[in-house]
C-alpha positions as CSV (number, residue, x, y, z in Angstrom):
1,M,15.1,0.7,-0.9
2,H,14.3,4.4,-1.4
3,L,14.4,5.4,2.3
4,A,17.5,3.4,3.3
5,A,19.5,4.2,6.4
6,E,23.3,4.3,6.4
7,M,25.9,3.2,8.9
8,P,26.2,6.1,11.3
9,P,29.7,7.7,11.0
10,A,32.1,7.2,13.9
11,K,32.7,10.5,15.8
12,I,35.3,9.9,18.5
13,G,34.7,12.1,21.5
14,S,31.3,13.3,20.4
15,R,28.3,13.6,22.8
16,G,26.3,10.3,23.0
17,L,29.3,8.3,22.0
18,M,28.1,5.1,23.7
19,E,24.7,5.3,21.9
20,L,26.6,5.8,18.6
21,R,28.8,2.8,19.2
22,I,25.7,0.6,19.9
23,A,24.0,2.0,16.8
24,R,26.9,1.1,14.6
25,K,27.0,-2.5,15.9
26,V,23.3,-2.9,15.6
27,A,23.4,-1.5,12.0
28,A,26.0,-4.1,10.9
29,L,23.9,-6.9,12.5
30,S,20.8,-5.6,10.6
31,G,22.1,-5.6,7.1
32,I,23.7,-2.1,7.0
33,P,27.4,-2.4,6.3
34,G,30.0,0.3,7.0
35,D,33.1,1.3,5.1
36,P,35.6,-1.5,5.4
37,S,38.4,0.9,6.0
38,S,36.7,2.7,8.9
39,S,34.4,0.2,10.6
40,D,36.6,-2.1,12.7
41,D,34.0,-1.8,15.4
42,A,31.1,-2.7,13.2
43,G,31.9,-5.6,10.9
44,R,34.6,-4.1,8.7
45,G,32.3,-3.8,5.7
46,R,30.4,-7.0,6.5
47,S,26.7,-7.1,7.5
48,W,24.3,-9.8,8.6
49,L,20.5,-10.1,8.6
50,V,20.1,-11.5,12.1
51,D,17.1,-13.2,13.7
52,Y,16.2,-11.4,16.9
53,R,15.4,-14.7,18.6
54,E,18.9,-16.0,18.0
55,L,20.8,-12.8,18.6
56,T,22.6,-12.6,22.0
57,T,23.6,-9.6,24.1
58,T,27.2,-10.6,23.7
59,E,27.0,-10.4,19.9
60,I,25.5,-6.9,20.1
61,T,28.4,-5.7,22.4
62,L,30.9,-7.3,20.0
63,G,29.3,-6.1,16.7
64,G,29.1,-9.4,14.9
65,P,28.0,-13.0,15.1
66,V,30.0,-15.5,17.3
67,I,31.2,-18.7,15.9
68,P,30.3,-21.6,18.2
69,H,33.1,-23.8,19.5
70,G,34.0,-26.6,17.1
71,D,32.3,-25.0,14.1
72,T,34.2,-23.9,11.0
73,P,34.0,-20.2,10.3
74,D,30.7,-19.8,8.3
75,G,29.9,-16.2,8.4
76,G,30.6,-15.5,12.0
77,L,33.1,-12.8,13.0
78,F,34.3,-13.7,16.5
79,H,35.5,-16.9,18.1
80,R,37.0,-17.7,21.5
81,P,40.2,-19.8,21.3
82,E,40.1,-23.1,23.0
83,R,43.1,-22.1,25.2
84,G,43.1,-18.4,24.9
85,G,41.1,-17.2,27.9
86,R,37.7,-15.5,27.8
87,R,38.5,-12.8,25.3
88,F,37.0,-13.1,21.8
89,R,39.2,-12.9,18.8
90,H,38.3,-11.3,15.5
91,V,38.5,-13.6,12.4
92,D,40.7,-10.9,10.7
93,G,43.3,-11.1,13.4
94,D,44.2,-9.6,16.8
95,A,45.1,-6.2,15.4
96,V,41.5,-5.4,14.7
97,D,40.2,-2.9,17.3
98,Y,36.6,-4.0,17.4
99,A,35.8,-1.8,20.5
100,P,33.3,-4.0,22.4
101,I,30.7,-2.3,24.6
102,P,31.9,-2.6,28.2
103,N,29.7,-4.5,30.7
104,V,29.4,-1.4,33.0
105,A,27.7,0.4,30.1
106,V,25.5,-2.5,29.2
107,Q,24.1,-2.6,32.7
108,A,22.5,0.8,32.2
109,Y,20.2,-0.5,29.5
110,G,17.0,-2.3,30.4
111,P,14.7,-3.6,31.7
112,D,15.5,-6.2,29.0
113,T,19.1,-5.6,28.2
114,K,19.1,-7.1,24.7
115,A,15.8,-5.3,23.7
116,A,17.0,-2.0,25.1
117,L,20.3,-2.2,23.2
118,V,18.6,-3.2,19.9
119,L,16.0,-0.5,20.2
120,T,18.5,2.2,21.1
121,G,20.7,1.2,18.1
122,A,17.7,1.1,15.7
123,N,16.4,4.5,16.8
124,R,19.9,6.1,16.3
125,V,20.4,4.5,12.9
126,L,16.9,5.5,11.7
127,E,17.1,9.1,13.0
128,P,17.7,10.7,9.6
129,V,15.0,8.5,8.0
130,A,12.4,9.3,10.7
131,A,13.1,13.1,10.2
132,A,12.6,12.8,6.5
133,V,9.3,10.9,6.9
134,R,8.0,13.4,9.4
135,L,8.7,16.4,7.1
136,A,7.1,14.6,4.1
137,L,4.0,13.6,5.9
138,D,3.6,17.1,7.5
139,D,3.7,18.5,3.9
140,I,0.8,16.2,2.9
141,S,-1.3,16.5,6.1
142,R,-1.3,20.3,5.9
143,K,-2.8,20.3,2.3
144,V,-5.2,17.3,1.9
145,D,-8.9,17.6,2.8
146,S,-9.3,14.0,4.0
147,P,-7.6,13.0,7.2
148,S,-7.8,9.4,6.2
149,L,-5.8,10.2,3.1
150,A,-3.0,11.6,5.3
151,V,-3.1,8.4,7.5
152,A,-2.9,6.2,4.4
153,V,0.1,8.2,3.1
154,G,1.8,7.9,6.5
155,L,1.5,4.1,6.5
156,C,2.8,4.0,2.9
157,L,5.9,5.9,4.0
158,L,6.4,3.6,6.9
159,Q,6.1,0.6,4.5
160,E,8.9,2.2,2.5
161,V,11.0,2.4,5.6
162,F,10.3,-1.2,6.3
163,A,11.1,-2.3,2.7
164,A,14.4,-0.5,2.8
165,Q,15.7,-2.1,6.0
166,P,13.2,-4.9,7.0
167,I,15.4,-6.7,9.5
168,L,16.3,-3.5,11.4
169,V,12.6,-2.5,11.6
170,R,11.4,-5.9,12.4
171,N,13.9,-6.4,15.2
172,G,13.2,-2.9,16.5
173,V,9.5,-3.5,16.7
174,Q,10.1,-6.8,18.5
175,A,12.4,-5.1,20.9
176,A,9.9,-2.3,21.5
177,H,7.2,-4.9,22.3
178,I,9.4,-6.5,24.9
179,Q,10.3,-3.2,26.4
180,R,6.7,-2.0,26.7
181,A,5.6,-5.4,28.1
182,L,8.1,-5.1,30.9
183,M,7.4,-1.4,31.5
184,L,3.6,-1.6,31.9
185,P,2.5,1.2,34.3
186,G,2.3,-0.2,37.8
187,P,-0.7,0.3,40.0
188,D,-1.0,3.7,41.7
189,L,0.6,2.2,44.7
190,C,1.1,3.7,48.2
191,R,2.9,1.4,50.6
192,P,4.5,3.5,53.5
193,N,5.5,0.3,55.4
194,R,5.3,2.1,58.8
195,T,6.0,-1.1,60.7
196,G,9.4,-1.7,59.0
197,R,8.3,-5.1,57.7
198,A,11.1,-6.7,55.6
199,L,10.1,-6.7,52.0
200,S,11.4,-9.0,49.3
201,R,13.0,-7.4,46.3
202,I,10.3,-8.8,44.0
203,E,7.4,-7.3,46.0
204,Y,5.8,-4.0,45.2
205,G,7.6,-1.5,47.3
206,G,10.5,-3.8,47.9
207,R,12.7,-3.0,44.9
208,I,16.0,-1.2,45.4
209,E,16.9,1.8,43.2
210,S,17.4,0.7,39.7
211,K,20.7,1.2,37.9
212,I,19.0,1.3,34.5
213,K,19.2,4.7,32.9
214,H,18.2,3.9,29.3
215,S,14.8,2.4,28.8
216,P,13.5,3.1,25.3
217,Q,9.9,1.9,24.6
218,H,9.2,2.9,21.0
219,L,10.7,2.5,17.6
220,E,10.7,6.2,17.0
221,V,10.4,6.1,13.2
222,I,6.8,4.8,13.8
223,H,5.9,6.5,17.0
224,S,7.3,10.0,16.2
225,T,5.7,9.9,12.7
226,W,2.2,9.7,14.1
227,D,2.9,11.9,17.0
228,S,4.1,14.7,14.7
229,V,1.0,15.1,12.6
230,F,-1.6,15.5,15.4
231,E,-2.3,18.8,17.0
232,H,-1.8,19.3,20.8
233,D,-4.5,20.9,23.0
234,Q,-7.0,20.9,20.1
235,Y,-10.1,22.0,22.0
236,D,-11.0,24.6,24.5
237,G,-13.3,24.3,27.5
238,R,-16.3,24.8,25.4
239,G,-15.4,22.1,23.0
240,R,-14.4,24.4,20.2
241,L,-11.2,24.3,18.2
242,R,-8.3,26.4,19.4
243,G,-7.1,28.8,16.7
244,K,-6.7,27.5,13.2
245,P,-4.9,24.1,13.4
246,A,-3.1,23.0,10.3
247,R,-2.5,19.3,11.2
248,L,-4.8,16.3,11.9
249,L,-7.3,16.3,14.7
250,F,-9.0,13.6,16.6
251,N,-12.7,13.4,17.2
252,P,-13.6,14.5,20.7
253,L,-15.4,12.1,23.1
254,F,-18.6,14.1,22.9
255,G,-21.5,11.6,23.0
256,F,-19.5,8.9,24.8
257,E,-18.9,10.8,28.0
258,Q,-20.9,10.0,31.2
259,N,-23.1,12.6,32.7
260,D,-21.1,12.5,35.8
261,T,-18.2,14.6,37.3
262,V,-16.2,11.4,37.8
263,A,-15.7,11.1,34.0
264,A,-14.0,14.5,33.9
265,T,-11.1,13.6,36.3
266,G,-7.7,12.2,35.5
267,Q,-5.0,13.0,33.0
268,P,-5.7,13.8,29.4
269,E,-5.5,10.6,27.4
270,H,-7.4,10.7,24.1
271,R,-4.6,12.1,21.9
272,T,-2.1,9.7,23.5
273,L,-4.4,6.8,23.1
274,L,-5.0,7.6,19.4
275,I,-1.3,7.8,18.6
276,A,-0.8,4.5,20.5
277,M,-3.5,2.9,18.4
278,L,-1.8,4.1,15.2
279,E,1.6,2.9,16.5
280,D,0.2,-0.6,17.4
281,I,-1.6,-1.0,14.1
282,S,1.4,0.1,12.1
283,E,3.8,-2.2,13.9
284,A,1.3,-5.1,13.6
285,L,0.8,-4.6,9.8
286,L,4.5,-4.1,9.1
287,T,5.7,-7.2,11.0
288,G,2.6,-9.4,11.0
289,S,2.5,-9.5,14.8
290,M,-1.3,-9.2,14.8
291,A,-3.2,-12.4,13.9
292,G,-4.7,-12.1,10.4
293,A,-2.7,-9.1,9.4
294,P,-1.7,-9.2,5.7
295,L,1.9,-10.4,5.7
296,S,4.8,-8.9,3.9
297,T,7.2,-11.3,2.2
298,I,10.9,-10.9,2.8
299,H,13.2,-12.5,0.2
300,I,16.9,-12.5,0.8
301,D,19.5,-12.7,-2.0
302,D,23.1,-13.5,-1.2
303,P,25.3,-12.2,-4.0
304,A,28.8,-13.6,-4.5
305,Q,30.2,-10.1,-3.7
306,G,28.7,-7.7,-1.3
307,P,26.3,-7.9,1.6
308,P,23.0,-9.8,1.5
309,L,20.1,-8.0,-0.1
310,A,16.5,-8.2,1.2
311,E,13.6,-7.7,-1.1
312,V,10.2,-7.0,0.6
313,V,6.8,-7.5,-1.1
314,V,4.3,-5.4,0.9
315,P,0.5,-6.0,0.5
316,R,0.2,-2.3,0.5
317,Q,-3.5,-1.7,-0.3
318,R,-4.8,-4.3,2.1
319,Q,-2.7,-2.9,4.9
320,V,-4.0,0.6,4.1
321,E,-7.6,-0.7,4.1
322,L,-7.1,-2.1,7.6
323,I,-5.6,1.1,9.1
324,V,-8.2,3.3,7.5
325,A,-11.1,1.1,8.5
326,S,-9.7,1.0,12.1
327,M,-9.0,4.8,12.4
328,A,-11.4,6.7,10.1
329,R,-14.1,7.3,12.8
330,Q,-11.4,8.6,15.2
331,L,-10.4,11.4,12.9
332,A,-12.1,14.8,12.8
333,P,-12.7,16.7,9.6
334,M,-9.9,19.0,8.5
335,P,-10.6,22.5,9.9
336,G,-11.3,25.0,7.1
337,R,-11.2,22.3,4.4
338,P,-13.6,19.5,5.3
339,I,-14.7,17.1,2.6
340,Q,-18.1,15.6,2.5
341,K,-19.4,12.3,1.0
342,G,-19.7,12.5,-2.8
343,Q,-17.1,15.2,-3.2
344,V,-13.8,15.1,-5.1
345,L,-10.6,14.8,-3.1
346,F,-8.1,17.6,-3.3
347,L,-4.7,16.5,-4.5
348,P,-1.8,18.6,-3.1
349,E,0.8,20.2,-5.3
350,L,4.5,19.6,-4.7
351,E,6.5,22.8,-4.3
352,V,9.8,21.9,-5.8
353,A,11.6,25.1,-4.7
354,R,10.8,24.4,-1.1
355,W,12.7,21.1,-1.1
356,R,15.5,21.7,-3.6
357,A,18.1,22.4,-0.8
358,S,17.0,19.5,1.4
359,D,19.0,16.3,1.8
360,Q,18.5,13.3,-0.5
361,L,16.4,11.3,2.1
362,T,14.0,14.2,2.5
363,R,13.6,14.8,-1.2
364,R,12.9,11.1,-1.7
365,A,10.4,11.0,1.1
366,V,8.5,14.1,-0.2
367,L,8.3,12.6,-3.7
368,L,7.1,9.3,-2.2
369,A,4.5,11.1,-0.1
370,H,3.0,12.8,-3.2
371,Y,3.3,9.6,-5.2
372,Y,1.3,7.7,-2.6
373,T,-1.2,10.5,-2.3
374,L,-2.0,9.9,-6.0
375,R,-2.3,6.2,-5.5
376,A,-4.3,6.4,-2.3
377,A,-6.8,8.8,-4.0
378,G,-7.5,6.0,-6.5
379,W,-8.0,3.5,-3.7
380,F,-10.3,5.9,-1.8
381,S,-12.4,6.6,-4.8
382,G,-13.5,2.9,-4.8
383,M,-14.3,2.7,-1.1
384,I,-18.0,2.6,-0.6
385,K,-17.8,3.5,3.0
386,L,-15.9,6.8,2.4
387,D,-17.9,7.6,-0.8
388,L,-15.3,10.0,-2.2
389,R,-14.2,10.8,-5.7
390,R,-11.0,11.7,-7.6
391,S,-10.6,13.8,-10.7
392,R,-8.8,12.1,-13.6
393,E,-7.8,15.5,-14.8
394,D,-6.2,16.4,-11.5
395,C,-4.5,13.0,-11.3
396,A,-3.0,13.4,-14.8
397,D,-1.9,17.0,-14.0
398,R,-0.3,15.9,-10.7
399,C,1.4,13.0,-12.4
400,R,3.0,15.4,-14.9
401,R,4.2,17.7,-12.1
402,L,5.5,14.7,-10.1
403,V,7.7,13.7,-13.0
404,E,9.0,17.3,-13.3
405,A,9.7,17.3,-9.6
406,A,11.6,14.0,-9.8
407,D,13.7,15.4,-12.7
408,Q,14.7,18.4,-10.5
409,L,15.0,16.7,-7.1
410,L,16.7,13.4,-7.9
411,H,19.9,12.3,-9.6
412,A,19.4,11.0,-13.1
413,T,20.3,7.5,-12.1
414,D,18.1,7.3,-8.9
415,P,15.7,4.3,-9.4
416,L,12.9,6.2,-7.6
417,G,12.9,8.6,-10.5
418,D,12.2,5.8,-13.0
419,Q,9.6,4.3,-10.7
420,I,7.7,7.6,-10.6
421,R,8.1,8.1,-14.3
422,A,6.7,4.6,-15.1
423,Y,3.7,5.1,-12.9
424,A,3.0,8.7,-14.0
425,W,3.5,8.1,-17.7
426,G,1.4,5.0,-17.6
427,Y,-1.5,6.9,-16.0
428,M,-1.1,9.9,-18.3
429,L,-0.9,7.6,-21.4
430,Q,-4.2,5.8,-20.7
431,Y,-5.9,9.1,-19.8
432,Q,-4.8,10.9,-22.9
433,A,-5.6,7.8,-25.1
434,T,-9.3,8.0,-24.1
435,F,-9.3,11.5,-25.6
436,G,-7.4,10.3,-28.7
437,G,-3.8,11.2,-27.8
438,G,-0.8,10.2,-25.7
439,A,1.1,8.1,-28.3
440,E,4.3,10.2,-27.8
441,L,4.6,9.0,-24.2
442,Y,4.9,5.3,-25.1
443,P,8.6,5.2,-26.3
444,K,9.6,7.1,-23.1
445,L,7.6,4.7,-20.9
446,T,9.2,1.7,-22.7
447,R,12.7,3.0,-22.0
448,V,12.0,3.5,-18.3
449,L,10.6,0.0,-17.8
450,E,13.5,-1.5,-19.6
451,R,15.9,0.4,-17.3
452,L,14.1,-0.9,-14.3
453,L,14.3,-4.4,-15.7
454,R,18.0,-4.1,-16.4
455,R,18.7,-3.1,-12.8
456,V,17.0,-6.3,-11.6
457,E,18.9,-8.4,-14.1
458,H,22.2,-6.8,-12.9
459,G,21.5,-7.7,-9.3
460,D,20.9,-4.1,-8.2
461,G,17.6,-4.9,-6.5
462,G,14.1,-3.7,-7.4
463,K,12.3,-7.0,-7.9
464,A,9.7,-6.2,-5.2
465,I,9.1,-2.8,-6.7
466,L,8.5,-4.3,-10.2
467,I,6.0,-6.8,-8.7
468,E,4.0,-3.9,-7.5
469,L,4.6,-1.4,-10.2
470,L,4.3,-3.5,-13.4
471,P,0.6,-4.5,-12.8
472,L,-0.3,-0.8,-12.4
473,V,1.4,0.2,-15.6
474,L,0.3,-2.8,-17.6
475,D,-3.3,-2.4,-16.7
476,N,-3.1,1.2,-18.0
477,L,-1.5,0.0,-21.2
478,R,-4.2,-2.7,-21.6
479,S,-6.7,0.2,-21.6
480,V,-4.5,2.0,-24.2
481,R,-4.5,-1.1,-26.4
482,W,-8.3,-1.4,-26.2
483,T,-8.6,2.3,-27.1
484,V,-6.3,1.9,-30.1
485,S,-8.3,-1.1,-31.3
486,T,-11.4,1.0,-31.5
487,G,-9.6,3.6,-33.7
488,L,-10.1,6.4,-31.2
489,A,-6.4,6.7,-30.7
490,A,-3.9,6.4,-33.5
491,G,-1.1,4.8,-31.5
492,P,0.9,3.1,-30.2
493,D,0.7,0.2,-32.6
494,A,-1.6,-2.5,-31.2
495,G,0.7,-5.3,-32.3
496,R,3.7,-3.9,-30.5
497,L,1.6,-3.2,-27.4
498,T,0.5,-6.8,-27.4
499,E,4.0,-8.1,-27.6
500,D,5.3,-5.7,-25.0
501,L,2.5,-6.4,-22.6
502,Q,2.9,-10.2,-22.9
503,R,6.6,-9.9,-22.2
504,W,6.2,-7.6,-19.2
505,W,3.4,-9.8,-17.8
506,N,5.7,-12.8,-18.0
507,T,8.4,-10.9,-16.2
508,A,6.0,-9.8,-13.4
509,R,4.7,-13.3,-12.9
510,Q,8.2,-14.8,-12.9
511,L,9.3,-12.3,-10.2
512,R,6.2,-13.1,-8.2
513,D,6.9,-16.8,-8.3
514,E,10.4,-16.1,-7.2
515,L,9.6,-13.9,-4.3
516,I,6.2,-15.0,-3.0
517,R,5.7,-18.6,-1.9
518,E,2.3,-18.4,-0.3
519,P,-0.4,-19.2,-3.0
520,A,-3.0,-16.9,-1.4
521,E,-0.6,-14.0,-1.7
522,R,0.2,-14.7,-5.3
523,S,-3.2,-14.7,-7.0
524,H,-3.6,-10.9,-7.1
525,L,-1.4,-10.6,-10.2
526,D,-3.5,-13.2,-12.0
527,H,-6.6,-10.9,-12.0
528,G,-4.8,-8.2,-14.0
529,Y,-3.2,-10.8,-16.3
530,A,-6.5,-12.5,-17.0
531,R,-8.1,-9.1,-17.9
532,F,-5.3,-8.6,-20.4
533,L,-5.9,-12.1,-21.9
534,I,-9.7,-11.6,-22.4
535,D,-9.6,-8.3,-24.2
536,P,-11.3,-8.1,-27.6
537,V,-7.8,-7.5,-29.1
538,S,-6.5,-10.9,-27.9
539,D,-6.4,-14.1,-29.9
540,D,-8.6,-17.1,-29.2
541,A,-5.9,-19.0,-27.3
542,S,-5.4,-16.1,-25.0
543,L,-9.1,-15.7,-24.5
544,R,-9.5,-19.3,-23.4
545,R,-6.6,-19.1,-21.0
546,G,-8.0,-15.8,-19.6
547,L,-11.4,-17.5,-19.0
548,E,-9.7,-20.3,-17.1
549,L,-7.5,-18.0,-15.1
550,N,-10.6,-15.8,-14.2
551,D,-12.3,-18.9,-12.8
552,E,-9.3,-19.6,-10.6
553,V,-9.1,-16.0,-9.4
554,S,-12.9,-16.0,-8.6
555,A,-12.5,-19.2,-6.6
556,S,-9.8,-17.5,-4.5
557,G,-11.9,-14.4,-4.2
558,Q,-14.9,-16.4,-3.0
559,D,-12.7,-17.9,-0.2
560,A,-11.5,-14.4,0.8
561,A,-15.0,-13.0,0.8
562,A,-16.2,-15.9,3.0
563,R,-13.3,-15.5,5.4
564,E,-12.9,-11.8,5.6
565,G,-15.9,-10.1,4.0
566,R,-13.6,-8.8,1.2
567,S,-16.4,-8.6,-1.3
568,I,-15.2,-5.8,-3.6
569,G,-12.4,-8.0,-5.0
570,L,-14.9,-10.7,-5.7
571,R,-17.2,-8.1,-7.5
572,M,-14.2,-7.1,-9.7
573,S,-13.5,-10.7,-10.5
574,Y,-17.2,-11.2,-11.5
575,L,-16.9,-8.1,-13.8
576,A,-13.8,-9.6,-15.6
577,R,-15.4,-13.0,-15.9
578,L,-18.6,-11.5,-17.4
579,Q,-16.5,-9.5,-19.9
580,G,-14.7,-12.7,-20.9
581,H,-18.0,-14.6,-21.5
582,V,-19.4,-11.7,-23.5
583,E,-16.4,-11.8,-25.7
584,A,-16.6,-15.6,-26.1
585,L,-20.2,-15.3,-27.3
586,R,-19.3,-12.6,-29.7
587,R,-16.6,-14.8,-31.3
588,W,-17.7,-18.4,-31.2
589,T,-20.7,-20.0,-32.8
590,D,-20.3,-23.7,-31.9
591,P,-23.7,-24.6,-30.2
592,A,-22.0,-26.4,-27.3
593,E,-19.8,-23.4,-26.6
594,V,-22.6,-20.9,-27.1
595,R,-24.7,-22.8,-24.5
596,E,-21.8,-23.0,-22.0
597,H,-20.8,-19.4,-22.2
598,A,-24.4,-18.1,-22.3
599,Q,-25.2,-20.1,-19.1
600,R,-22.1,-18.9,-17.4
601,A,-22.7,-15.3,-18.5
602,F,-26.2,-15.5,-17.0
603,E,-24.8,-16.9,-13.7
604,V,-22.0,-14.3,-13.4
605,A,-24.3,-11.4,-14.4
606,K,-26.8,-12.6,-11.8
607,A,-24.0,-12.9,-9.1
608,L,-22.7,-9.4,-10.1
609,N,-26.2,-7.8,-10.2
610,D,-27.1,-9.4,-6.8
611,H,-23.9,-8.5,-5.1
612,Q,-24.6,-6.3,-2.2
613,A,-22.0,-3.8,-3.1
614,T,-22.8,-3.4,-6.8
615,W,-25.9,-1.2,-6.6
616,T,-24.7,0.6,-3.5
617,F,-21.7,1.6,-5.4
618,L,-23.7,2.6,-8.5
619,H,-26.3,4.6,-6.5
620,Q,-23.5,6.6,-4.9
621,R,-22.1,7.5,-8.3
622,V,-25.3,8.1,-10.4
623,D,-27.7,9.6,-7.9
624,P,-28.6,13.1,-9.2
625,S,-30.4,14.2,-6.1
626,E,-27.5,16.2,-4.7
627,P,-25.2,18.6,-6.6
628,G,-22.0,16.9,-7.5
629,K,-23.1,13.4,-6.5
630,A,-23.4,12.3,-10.1
631,S,-19.9,13.2,-11.1
632,Y,-18.3,11.0,-13.8
633,D,-16.8,7.8,-12.6
634,G,-15.3,5.5,-15.2
635,A,-15.6,2.4,-12.9
636,A,-19.4,3.1,-12.6
637,M,-19.7,3.5,-16.3
638,L,-17.8,0.3,-17.0
639,L,-19.9,-1.6,-14.5
640,L,-23.2,-0.5,-16.0
641,V,-21.9,-1.2,-19.6
642,T,-20.7,-4.7,-18.6
643,L,-23.9,-5.6,-16.8
644,A,-26.1,-4.6,-19.7
645,R,-23.9,-6.3,-22.3
646,G,-23.6,-9.5,-20.1
647,W,-27.4,-9.8,-19.8
648,L,-27.9,-9.0,-23.5
649,A,-25.3,-11.6,-24.6
650,A,-27.0,-14.3,-22.6
651,L,-30.4,-13.2,-24.0
652,R,-29.3,-13.2,-27.6
653,S,-27.9,-16.7,-27.4
654,G,-31.4,-18.1,-27.3
655,V,-30.5,-20.9,-24.8
656,L,-32.1,-19.4,-21.7
657,D,-35.4,-20.9,-20.5
658,E,-38.4,-18.5,-20.0
659,S,-37.7,-17.7,-16.4
660,M,-34.0,-17.1,-16.9
661,A,-34.7,-15.0,-20.0
662,K,-37.2,-12.9,-18.1
663,E,-34.6,-12.3,-15.3
664,A,-32.0,-11.5,-17.9
665,R,-34.3,-9.0,-19.6
666,D,-35.2,-7.3,-16.4
667,G,-31.5,-7.1,-15.4
668,A,-30.6,-5.7,-18.8
669,E,-33.4,-3.1,-18.7
670,R,-32.4,-1.9,-15.3
671,A,-28.8,-1.5,-16.3
672,A,-29.6,0.2,-19.6
673,D,-32.1,2.6,-18.0
674,T,-29.6,3.5,-15.3
675,L,-26.9,3.9,-17.9
676,R,-29.1,6.1,-20.1
677,G,-30.0,8.4,-17.2
678,Y,-26.3,8.6,-16.1
679,L,-25.2,9.4,-19.6
680,T,-27.9,12.1,-19.9
681,L,-26.8,13.6,-16.6
682,L,-23.1,13.6,-17.6
683,H,-23.9,15.3,-20.9
684,G,-25.5,18.1,-19.0
685,R,-23.8,20.7,-16.9
686,Q,-23.1,19.6,-13.3
687,P,-23.1,22.2,-10.5
688,L,-20.4,21.9,-7.9
689,P,-21.2,21.3,-4.3
690,P,-20.3,24.3,-2.0
691,G,-16.5,24.2,-1.5
692,G,-16.1,21.2,-3.8
693,H,-13.7,20.5,-6.6
694,A,-14.5,19.6,-10.2
695,G,-14.8,16.0,-11.0
696,S,-13.7,13.9,-14.0
697,Q,-14.8,14.6,-17.5
698,L,-16.7,11.9,-19.5
699,D,-14.1,10.7,-22.1
700,P,-15.0,9.8,-25.7
701,L,-14.0,6.1,-25.2
702,R,-16.5,5.3,-22.5
703,D,-19.1,7.6,-24.1
704,R,-18.8,5.5,-27.2
705,F,-19.1,2.2,-25.2
706,A,-22.1,3.5,-23.4
707,E,-23.9,4.7,-26.6
708,E,-23.1,1.4,-28.3
709,T,-24.5,-0.6,-25.4
710,L,-27.7,1.5,-25.4
711,E,-28.0,0.9,-29.2
712,Q,-27.6,-2.8,-28.7
713,W,-30.4,-2.7,-26.1
714,R,-32.7,-0.7,-28.4
715,A,-32.0,-3.2,-31.2
716,W,-32.8,-6.1,-29.0
717,E,-36.1,-4.6,-27.7
718,S,-37.2,-3.9,-31.3
719,S,-36.3,-7.3,-32.7
720,R,-37.5,-9.7,-30.0
721,P,-40.8,-11.6,-30.6
722,A,-43.9,-9.9,-29.0
723,G,-44.6,-11.1,-25.5
724,S,-41.3,-13.1,-25.4
725,D,-38.0,-12.5,-23.7
726,R,-36.2,-15.1,-25.8
727,A,-34.4,-14.5,-29.1
728,E,-35.5,-17.9,-30.5
729,P,-36.8,-21.2,-29.2
730,S,-34.2,-23.1,-27.2
731,P,-32.5,-26.0,-29.1
């Protein structure tokens, strides 16, 4: 949507005219209409979303679908009269000069004619988009200190290209696969044929000179993006970096080379191989061509007036996880700015003045690159394998600057501006609320969300954007509502927040049901909605519904963990379930309900405590043995608080038997002791690691939650009967 290509303008007599003519026809066949008054050769304002498998070479040369004999005109553009010879006729009449591509020109494209024509056209149509993406990613890759972060942003930009013209990109990738399959490098063949033996044309050495002059192999928006961010000739003969490279580097093959001179022969290949890997993974993730790849969903709307509109729901984070997991070990540290485990990611600043004179596509691409850098920093801070941090203060500051940049670089009505404002103000509001402020942002955020919703209601697109954006914003607003309920923040009004959140969650779930049919791809929204329902501010009916929904989400998470090893999502599901059962035990006193929720709180606390990733994650965050390692992490704090309160709630119920009560007490003691040590450390002054950046500050909200939890633990310890772990005899 934001990085949409346009119909290339007709330039009669210009260089590369044939390529341009092909591009215009491919654009119309891929959902990109031209001006009705100046596109006789490319649909006359019409466009189609064609299936590559059904598309014919003839239809590419004509620039529109052919109506089969005997069929009524149903969207096709050309037909061949029953007694009118071989020439195709345009549905708008014989006066239309549709300028078909002549056969003599078509024969120069191959080895697969259809694939070569589609790929040639797609590359020409996407040229401006590819240039904008390269500039934006170059800006990021020269500033970040994590090469994996640059790769994540690169994939996010390619996802945006795919979302803006999914059929063009999908057909281009399919054509590239066909071309590369037919152009595999042949063997290093030498066949002099000194005897003059007659060779068949299909034998090696028997082929006559090819007439093919145009043989594209890559969808350049993908290939050139990755090729542009890696340095050439990175190392000298002694294995040291040449000069001061500013872009990404690959890890050399040191340690994998044979101790043999044979290994040192041949053409350089490692950089080319790395780019090919990134290209293959990107194509597979965007189009689902790799088995098991998280699939995007394409939903096509057909308005009464105007061309068809494709909405694309991209499983963005899961695709980023896969490309980072596949490529992280291949990437060398950034020269001059390496980041080590436990350190805080550097977030680049957007230089508005540098981009003010750029074209609209480039300005959008740069804003998107910085937007996804902020989001990816959040994803990376939760990845145990990378063990990196982000600073909430830096994120809030960059969000503010991103809004200012959007105000200066975009038109007032550009939907990307509202998307950025919604995300940024949502983050800033929850951040400021934890320190007691932020209320003034809520009216502005509300107006932005309502504008985005009105665009959808008016048929201007944006459904897929809202499916992704709303859960991010609403989870931040859920945190704000929680903060307001404690009295730490004076506003916005909790009642209004509840009404707005419920309405916006209903919208998000309705859009999801409309666009996503696969149940396994729909459950991710339920996790955030369930967390909203189980908050202490919610009423009893909402809490019960939230508990039920949490059980459903956990079942889905258990399936995913068993199939794919995606255990972190399951851990987060356990965390939400435990919070729900703790809240239920706080509210309800019916003996049957107390027994049910206490038993389940114990089971979930045990599952969360025993989860292999739980204490690995916590030790990374709270280990004070290295400077900077114990920087504040709100997720770690919340995990410790929830574990301690979950064990305590089950203990206080009095329904656990002796062995269960002992396990619950041991679990609560471990969580409370770790929390106490972490809090003591955070209240002290933390030295920075050499070359590191400052981490997040402990906010008053989580400080209060932690202190209240420790007070609950002290009260339990002082009140329980001597020598017993149970509050009272079991009923």
